[in-house]
N, C-alpha and C positions, 0 to 999 in steps of 0.2 A: 335030804336037805329040806328043812322046814321053810315056810314063807318068810319068817322073820330073819332067817339066815340070808336068804336072797335079798331082802330089803337092806340088811346090814352091808352086804357086798356092793350093792348099788350106791348106797350112801358113802361107803368107803371110797369107791371109785370116783364119785363126785368130789370128795375132799382131796383126793390125789390130783384130780384135774385142776381144782381151784388152788391147791398148794398154799392153804392158809392154816397155820397151826392153831390160831385162836378158834377157828370154827371146829377143828377136830377136838381140841380140849373142851370146848363148850358142849359138844355132842357127848363126850365122855362123862362130863358132869351130869348132863341130863339123863344119861343111861343109869348112872348110879343113884340119882334122886328118884327115878322112876322105879328102881328095884326095891327101894325101902318098903313101900306099902305091900309089895308082893311077898317079901320076906315076912312081914307082919301077919299076912293072911295065910302063910304056909304054902304059898305057890312057889315051891323051890326051883322047879325046872326053868321056868321063865325068868325068875329073878336071877338065878345063876347065869343064864344066858346073857342077861342085860349087864351083869358085872363083867363078863368076858368081853362083851362088845365095848363097854366103857374102857376096859384095859387096852383093847385094840385101838380105840381112838386116841387114848393117851400115848400109846407107843408111836402112832403115826405123827402126832404132834411133836414128840421128842425127836423123831427122825427128821421132820421138817426143820426144827430149830437147829439140829446138829448140822445139817447140810447148808442152811443159811449162814450159820456162823462160820463154817469151814470155807464157804465161797467168798466171804467178805474179809477174811484175814489173810 
């Protein structure tokens, strides 16, 4: 496990604790934006990781929205 993976899980746990889908979606967008220059410089391993982290944050935001919607109906 690489240091960026550990940092991802720490941030993911923080977002789970906060239960704020906007923060999770924002982190996903930031990960995708940060991966663009890495792809341009052909640093594929880190860029691919950032896209997977972004997908994880988006999935977390979707799960938060789903459970919020389900609890309020």
